VEXVEXMI-28969 format. One line per 5 residues: their letters; for each residue x, y, z of N, C-alpha, C. Coordinates in steps of 0.05 Angstrom, whole numbers, plus 5000, padded with zeros to 4 digits. Example, Ala and Ser with C-alpha at 12.3 -4.5 7.8 and 13.67 -1.06 7.14 Angstrom:
AS = 5264,4886,5156,5246,4910,5156,5264,4934,5156; 5257,4955,5142,5273,4979,5143,5258,5001,5157
//
This chain:
MSMLK = 4292,5503,4164,4270,5499,4183,4276,5514,4208; 4257,5524,4221,4261,5542,4244,4256,5526,4270; 4276,5528,4288,4274,5516,4314,4262,5536,4334; 4253,5527,4356,4240,5544,4376,4257,5544,4402; 4255,5567,4416,4271,5572,4439,4256,5568,4465
GIGDW = 4266,5550,4482,4252,5544,4507,4271,5546,4531; 4259,5546,4555,4274,5547,4580,4260,5529,4600; 4277,5514,4615,4266,5498,4637,4261,5514,4662; 4241,5506,4678,4234,5522,4702,4252,5516,4726; 4268,5495,4724,4283,5486,4748,4299,5507,4763
PFRHV = 4315,5524,4749,4332,5543,4764,4316,5566,4777; 4290,5568,4771,4274,5590,4781,4253,5582,4800; 4251,5556,4806,4228,5546,4821,4226,5555,4849; 4249,5563,4861,4249,5572,4889,4247,5603,4892; 4248,5617,4869,4248,5646,4871,4223,5658,4857
WTGKE = 4212,5644,4838,4188,5654,4824,4166,5634,4824; 4141,5644,4824,4118,5626,4820,4118,5617,4791; 4101,5597,4785,4098,5588,4757,4090,5611,4739; 4071,5628,4748,4062,5650,4732,4085,5670,4728; 4101,5675,4748,4124,5694,4745,4145,5683,4726
IIENA = 4149,5657,4726,4167,5645,4706,4157,5650,4678; 4131,5646,4674,4119,5651,4648,4123,5680,4640; 4117,5698,4658,4120,5727,4651,4148,5735,4644; 4167,5725,4660,4195,5731,4654,4206,5718,4629; 4196,5694,4623,4204,5681,4598,4193,5696,4574
SKMKF = 4169,5707,4577,4157,5723,4555,4174,5748,4550; 4182,5761,4572,4199,5785,4569,4224,5779,4554; 4235,5755,4558,4261,5748,4546,4258,5735,4519; 4233,5736,4508,4228,5726,4481,4232,5696,4477; 4226,5681,4498,4225,5652,4495,4199,5644,4482
NGIEF = 4200,5623,4466,4175,5612,4455,4160,5594,4474; 4175,5581,4491,4161,5562,4509,4176,5556,4535; 4163,5543,4553,4174,5535,4579,4169,5506,4583; 4189,5492,4593,4186,5464,4602,4184,5464,4632; 4160,5458,4642,4157,5455,4671,4165,5427,4680
NIYES = 4175,5425,4704,4184,5400,4715,4164,5392,4737; 4157,5366,4738,4139,5357,4759,4156,5349,4783; 4151,5362,4806,4165,5355,4831,4147,5338,4848; 4159,5327,4869,4143,5309,4886,4123,5325,4903; 4132,5348,4914,4114,5362,4932,4117,5393,4931
DGPIN = 4137,5403,4917,4140,5433,4916,4141,5441,4887; 4151,5466,4882,4153,5476,4854,4127,5485,4843; 4127,5497,4820,4103,5507,4807,4083,5484,4801; 4093,5460,4794,4076,5437,4789,4087,5413,4803; 4070,5399,4818,4079,5375,4831,4058,5353,4829
LHSSP = 4064,5330,4840,4046,5307,4837,4019,5312,4848; 4017,5331,4866,3991,5336,4880,3976,5360,4868; 3987,5373,4847,3974,5396,4835,3946,5388,4823; 3926,5404,4828,3899,5398,4819,3897,5404,4789; 3878,5391,4775,3873,5398,4747,3867,5427,4743
AMVKE = 3852,5439,4761,3845,5467,4759,3870,5485,4760; 3888,5479,4778,3912,5494,4781,3930,5492,4756; 3932,5467,4745,3949,5463,4721,3937,5477,4697; 3911,5476,4694,3898,5490,4672,3899,5520,4674; 3899,5530,4699,3902,5559,4704,3930,5568,4695
LAAHA = 3950,5551,4701,3978,5558,4692,3979,5558,4662; 3966,5539,4649,3966,5537,4620,3953,5562,4607; 3931,5570,4620,3917,5594,4610,3934,5619,4613; 3949,5621,4635,3967,5644,4639,3988,5644,4617; 3999,5620,4611,4019,5619,4590,4008,5628,4563
ADYGI = 3984,5619,4557,3971,5627,4532,3967,5658,4531; 3960,5670,4553,3957,5699,4555,3982,5713,4548; 4005,5701,4554,4031,5714,4549,4044,5703,4523; 4030,5688,4508,4041,5678,4483,4062,5657,4486; 4062,5643,4509,4082,5623,4515,4071,5595,4512
ELPSL = 4084,5578,4497,4076,5550,4494,4088,5534,4517; 4075,5512,4523,4084,5493,4543,4088,5466,4528; 4110,5463,4514,4112,5441,4495,4118,5414,4508; 4130,5414,4532,4138,5389,4544,4138,5391,4574; 4139,5368,4587,4138,5365,4616,4160,5346,4624
STVLH = 4176,5353,4644,4198,5336,4652,4196,5329,4682; 4213,5311,4691,4215,5305,4719,4242,5293,4726; 4251,5297,4750,4275,5283,4760,4267,5260,4778; 4242,5255,4781,4232,5235,4800,4240,5207,4792; 4246,5202,4767,4253,5175,4759,4282,5168,4767
NQYSL = 4297,5187,4778,4322,5180,4791,4316,5166,4817; 4295,5174,4830,4287,5162,4855,4269,5137,4851; 4251,5140,4832,4232,5118,4826,4238,5106,4798; 4260,5092,4797,4270,5082,4771,4252,5061,4759; 4249,5064,4733,4232,5044,4718,4245,5017,4717
TSADK = 4271,5015,4724,4284,4989,4723,4294,4981,4751; 4284,4993,4771,4292,4986,4799,4289,4956,4804; 4307,4945,4822,4304,4917,4830,4280,4913,4848; 4269,4935,4858,4246,4934,4876,4221,4939,4859; 4203,4919,4857,4180,4922,4839,4161,4944,4848
NIRKQ = 4161,4950,4874,4144,4972,4884,4154,4999,4875; 4180,5002,4874,4192,5027,4863,4186,5029,4833; 4189,5007,4819,4183,5007,4790,4154,5016,4786; 4136,5005,4802,4107,5012,4800,4103,5042,4804; 4117,5053,4824,4114,5082,4830,4125,5098,4806
GEEIV = 4146,5088,4794,4157,5101,4770,4137,5102,4747; 4123,5079,4743,4103,5078,4722,4080,5097,4728; 4072,5098,4753,4050,5116,4761,4057,5145,4757; 4083,5152,4760,4092,5179,4755,4089,5185,4725; 4096,5166,4708,4093,5170,4679,4064,5175,4672
LRMIE = 4046,5159,4683,4018,5162,4678,4008,5190,4688; 4018,5198,4710,4011,5225,4721,4021,5247,4702; 4045,5243,4692,4056,5262,4673,4039,5264,4648; 4030,5241,4638,4013,5241,4614,3988,5257,4619; 3976,5252,4642,3952,5266,4650,3956,5297,4652
MASQL = 3978,5305,4665,3983,5333,4669,3992,5346,4643; 4007,5332,4626,4015,5343,4600,3990,5350,4584; 3970,5332,4585,3945,5338,4571,3931,5363,4581; 3932,5367,4607,3920,5390,4619,3935,5416,4612; 3961,5413,4609,3978,5436,4601,3977,5443,4572
GAKTI = 3970,5423,4556,3972,5426,4527,3999,5418,4516; 4015,5405,4533,4042,5395,4525,4039,5370,4508; 4058,5366,4490,4057,5343,4472,4079,5322,4478; 4098,5329,4495,4120,5311,4501,4125,5309,4531; 4130,5286,4541,4140,5283,4568,4168,5271,4568
LVVPG = 4185,5280,4586,4212,5270,4588,4212,5247,4608; 4222,5224,4600,4223,5201,4617,4252,5189,4617; 4263,5185,4641,4288,5171,4643,4282,5141,4642; 4293,5126,4623,4285,5099,4618,4293,5078,4638; 4310,5086,4657,4319,5067,4677,4348,5071,4684
HVSAD = 4359,5053,4701,4386,5055,4710,4399,5027,4711; 4425,5027,4706,4440,5003,4710,4456,5006,4736; 4456,4986,4753,4470,4987,4779,4481,4960,4786; 4494,4958,4809,4504,4932,4818,4481,4912,4822; 4457,4922,4828,4434,4905,4833,4417,4901,4808
VPYDQ = 4422,4918,4787,4406,4916,4763,4425,4913,4739; 4430,4889,4730,4448,4884,4707,4438,4898,4682; 4456,4903,4664,4450,4918,4640,4429,4905,4623; 4432,4879,4618,4412,4865,4601,4384,4865,4614; 4384,4863,4640,4358,4864,4654,4345,4891,4652
AYAVS = 4361,4912,4656,4351,4940,4654,4340,4944,4626; 4354,4935,4605,4345,4939,4578,4318,4926,4573; 4315,4901,4581,4290,4887,4577,4267,4899,4593; 4272,4904,4618,4251,4915,4636,4242,4942,4626; 4261,4959,4618,4254,4986,4608,4236,4984,4584
QETLI = 4243,4968,4565,4227,4966,4541,4199,4955,4547; 4197,4935,4564,4171,4924,4572,4154,4945,4585; 4166,4961,4602,4151,4981,4617,4141,5003,4598; 4159,5012,4580,4152,5033,4562,4129,5025,4543; 4131,5000,4533,4110,4990,4515,4084,4988,4530
RLVPS = 4085,4981,4555,4060,4980,4571,4048,5007,4575; 4064,5028,4574,4054,5056,4578,4044,5068,4552; 4050,5056,4529,4043,5068,4503,4014,5073,4500; 3996,5054,4507,3967,5060,4502,3958,5086,4516; 3967,5091,4540,3959,5115,4554,3970,5140,4540
ALSAG = 3995,5139,4531,4007,5161,4517,3993,5166,4490; 3987,5144,4476,3974,5146,4450,3947,5158,4452; 3931,5149,4471,3904,5159,4474,3903,5189,4481; 3924,5198,4494,3926,5226,4502,3940,5243,4481; 3951,5231,4461,3966,5246,4441,3993,5256,4451
ITIGI = 4005,5241,4469,4030,5249,4482,4053,5232,4472; 4076,5244,4467,4100,5229,4460,4117,5225,4485; 4126,5201,4490,4145,5195,4511,4173,5200,4500; 4187,5220,4511,4214,5226,4502,4234,5214,4521; 4250,5195,4512,4269,5181,4528,4295,5197,4528
ENVWN = 4304,5206,4552,4328,5223,4553,4353,5206,4560; 4375,5215,4547,4401,5204,4554,4412,5219,4578; 4416,5204,4600,4425,5216,4625,4448,5201,4636; 4457,5208,4660,4480,5195,4673,4470,5171,4689; 4462,5150,4674,4449,5127,4686,4462,5101,4679
KFLLS = 4486,5103,4667,4501,5078,4659,4485,5061,4640; 4468,5073,4624,4449,5058,4607,4446,5072,4581; 4444,5057,4559,4441,5068,4532,4463,5088,4526; 4487,5078,4527,4511,5096,4527,4520,5105,4500; 4511,5092,4478,4519,5101,4451,4495,5107,4434
PLEFV = 4499,5124,4414,4476,5131,4397,4466,5107,4381; 4483,5089,4374,4474,5065,4359,4456,5048,4377; 4464,5045,4402,4447,5029,4420,4420,5043,4426; 4422,5070,4428,4397,5086,4433,4378,5082,4409; 4388,5084,4385,4372,5080,4361,4360,5052,4361
RFLDE = 4376,5031,4367,4366,5004,4368,4344,5000,4389; 4349,5012,4412,4329,5011,4434,4302,5022,4425; 4302,5044,4411,4277,5056,4402,4265,5040,4379; 4282,5032,4360,4271,5018,4337,4260,4990,4343; 4271,4978,4364,4260,4952,4372,4231,4955,4383
MNHPS = 4226,4977,4396,4198,4982,4405,4181,4992,4382; 4193,5007,4364,4180,5015,4339,4152,5026,4342; 4151,5047,4359,4125,5060,4363,4128,5091,4361; 4111,5104,4346,4114,5133,4342,4110,5149,4368; 4098,5137,4389,4094,5151,4414,4119,5150,4432
IKAYL = 4140,5135,4424,4165,5134,4439,4188,5144,4422; 4200,5167,4430,4221,5179,4415,4244,5186,4434; 4264,5200,4423,4287,5208,4438,4285,5237,4447; 4292,5241,4472,4295,5269,4483,4325,5272,4488; 4338,5286,4469,4367,5287,4470,4377,5310,4487
DIGNA = 4395,5303,4506,4409,5323,4522,4437,5327,4509; 4442,5351,4499,4467,5355,4484,4491,5352,4502; 4491,5363,4526,4513,5361,4544,4519,5332,4552; 4498,5317,4558,4501,5289,4565,4512,5273,4542; 4504,5279,4518,4514,5265,4494,4544,5270,4491
RIAGF = 4554,5293,4500,4583,5299,4497,4599,5281,4516; 4588,5273,4538,4602,5255,4556,4607,5228,4542; 4587,5219,4528,4589,5192,4515,4598,5193,4486; 4606,5217,4477,4615,5219,4449,4612,5247,4439; 4600,5250,4416,4597,5275,4402,4568,5280,4395
PDQWI = 4556,5302,4405,4527,5306,4402,4518,5307,4372; 4535,5317,4354,4526,5319,4326,4523,5290,4315; 4539,5271,4324,4535,5244,4315,4510,5231,4326; 4503,5238,4351,4478,5229,4363,4454,5240,4346; 4456,5265,4340,4434,5278,4325,4431,5265,4297
RLLEK = 4453,5260,4284,4452,5248,4257,4439,5220,4258; 4446,5205,4278,4436,5177,4280,4408,5176,4290; 4401,5194,4308,4373,5194,4319,4353,5206,4298; 4362,5227,4285,4347,5239,4263,4317,5242,4269; 4301,5228,4254,4271,5231,4256,4260,5222,4283
RLASV = 4277,5209,4299,4268,5199,4325,4269,5220,4346; 4279,5244,4340,4282,5266,4360,4255,5278,4366; 4249,5279,4392,4224,5292,4401,4230,5320,4411; 4252,5323,4425,4260,5349,4436,4289,5348,4443; 4300,5372,4450,4329,5375,4455,4334,5393,4479
HVKDI = 4349,5382,4498,4359,5399,4521,4386,5410,4514; 4390,5435,4521,4415,5449,4515,4430,5456,4540; 4453,5444,4543,4472,5451,4564,4499,5444,4555; 4520,5456,4568,4547,5451,4560,4561,5435,4583; 4582,5422,4575,4596,5404,4595,4626,5404,4588
RRSTK = 4642,5401,4609,4671,5402,4605,4685,5381,4622; 4705,5368,4610,4721,5349,4625,4741,5364,4642; 4743,5358,4668,4762,5371,4685,4789,5356,4685; 4808,5367,4699,4835,5355,4699,4834,5328,4714; 4813,5323,4729,4810,5297,4743,4796,5276,4726
NDYGV = 4793,5282,4700,4780,5264,4681,4751,5259,4688; 4739,5279,4700,4710,5278,4707,4697,5300,4691; 4670,5299,4689,4655,5319,4674,4639,5336,4693; 4636,5362,4686,4619,5379,4701,4603,5398,4682; 4579,5406,4690,4563,5424,4675,4574,5452,4678
VPLFN = 4577,5466,4656,4588,5493,4655,4570,5511,4639; 4573,5538,4641,4557,5555,4624,4561,5550,4594; 4540,5555,4578,4542,5552,4550,4567,5566,4538; 4580,5554,4519,4604,5563,4506,4630,5561,4524; 4627,5550,4548,4650,5546,4565,4659,5517,4566
GDVDW = 4646,5500,4551,4651,5471,4553,4662,5459,4528; 4659,5433,4525,4671,5418,4503,4651,5413,4480; 4627,5423,4482,4608,5418,4460,4615,5435,4436; 4615,5423,4413,4619,5437,4387,4592,5447,4378; 4585,5472,4386,4558,5482,4380,4554,5487,4350
PAVIR = 4573,5496,4335,4568,5498,4306,4561,5472,4293; 4575,5450,4301,4569,5424,4291,4541,5415,4299; 4533,5421,4324,4507,5413,4334,4485,5427,4318; 4487,5453,4315,4465,5467,4301,4464,5460,4272; 4488,5456,4260,4489,5448,4231,4475,5421,4227
TLHEV = 4481,5402,4245,4469,5376,4242,4439,5376,4247; 4430,5392,4266,4401,5394,4271,4387,5404,4246; 4399,5423,4232,4387,5432,4207,4388,5410,4185; 4410,5395,4185,4413,5374,4164,4391,5353,4167; 4383,5347,4193,4363,5326,4197,4335,5339,4198
NYDGY = 4333,5365,4191,4307,5379,4190,4292,5379,4216; 4308,5383,4238,4295,5385,4264,4283,5413,4267; 4257,5414,4274,4244,5440,4277,4229,5443,4303; 4238,5428,4323,4226,5429,4350,4240,5448,4368; 4237,5443,4394,4248,5461,4414,4277,5455,4422
LIATP = 4292,5476,4426,4317,5475,4440,4311,5487,4468; 4313,5471,4489,4306,5480,4515,4330,5482,4533; 4336,5507,4541,4360,5512,4558,4354,5502,4586; 4375,5489,4598,4373,5479,4625,4396,5489,4641; 4398,5515,4646,4421,5526,4660,4421,5519,4690
AAYSI = 4444,5520,4702,4446,5517,4731,4435,5542,4744; 4423,5539,4768,4411,5562,4782,4433,5581,4792; 4427,5607,4791,4444,5627,4805,4435,5629,4834; 4454,5637,4851,4447,5641,4879,4431,5667,4883; 4435,5686,4865,4420,5711,4865,4414,5719,4836
LPERL = 4399,5740,4833,4394,5752,4807,4383,5733,4786; 4360,5721,4791,4348,5703,4770,4342,5718,4744; 4336,5744,4746,4331,5759,4722,4355,5759,4703; 4379,5760,4715,4403,5759,4699,4407,5732,4686; 4400,5711,4701,4403,5684,4690,4385,5679,4666
IHTAS = 4360,5687,4668,4341,5682,4646,4348,5699,4622; 4359,5723,4627,4368,5741,4605,4392,5728,4591; 4412,5719,4607,4435,5706,4595,4428,5681,4580; 4410,5665,4591,4402,5640,4578,4389,5646,4551; 4373,5667,4550,4359,5675,4525,4380,5684,4504
QDLTA = 4398,5701,4512,4419,5710,4494,4436,5687,4483; 4445,5670,4501,4462,5648,4493,4447,5628,4474; 4422,5623,4480,4407,5605,4463,4402,5617,4435; 4397,5643,4434,4394,5656,4409,4419,5655,4393; 4442,5659,4406,4468,5657,4393,4473,5630,4381
IMELQ = 4466,5609,4396,4469,5582,4386,4451,5577,4361; 4426,5586,4362,4408,5582,4340,4416,5597,4315; 4431,5619,4319,4439,5635,4296,4466,5627,4284; 4479,5606,4296,4506,5598,4287,4506,5590,4257; 4485,5579,4247,4485,5570,4219,4486,5594,4200
RVKGR = 4481,5618,4210,4483,5642,4193,4511,5653,4192; 4529,5643,4210,4556,5653,4210,4571,5642,4186; 4584,5660,4171,4598,5652,4147,4619,5631,4153; 4620,5610,4138,4641,5590,4141,4633,5568,4159; 4611,5570,4173,4602,5548,4191,4590,5525,4175
//
């Protein structure tokens, strides 16, 4: 089965317009772009008009670029499991806004951080509140034909693939799936094991590499410079018949964005072709 090559807009948002990101992604033979919703800046934000969003979607179509998914980092600020009910409400409203904008873009998946565990938010409370909130959001996602993709992030929550699977299966709804970040999965274990266990629950995949430093901490590094076993990742994705997007999320360069998107394209192609290497 054939996977598709995507790129996130985050590292280019300060140097290119949304249309320029589309044009450069097309030049680099990407199949799609994942735009991120920002609070007030970037190509798309919470205040973007429907006309502006649809214009961006039309420009992508003109260049043969799909817009398969929509992400946001706003749930780090407006956590769905916050101890403050007003913050939780804002987090829900952001999800509803994402569903609305995804429909305007033609995207089928939105990335949602399910919540956070903290000194003020115990693990069991976060687990229950997160599920209750997500189930409450299902009707809106279902009516729009949008999948809510729950991402594994640095949130002290859903730390193992078995727990992640249980979390999803307890809700048992086709509109709620997993949005797997390969680098983040390496922090908590081995990405190929996450892929095998999540299997049909996978909605989309973020591609980044990560490496443990001498201080026993983790940091994001360029692809192939970290601890991720990419041959095992791509082999397991094929074994579970995943045919969706691999979306690169590289760190921004301080200069030369053209070089960054070129490198990201080459590296992602190399990862996708690993199954063709003899002996893998």
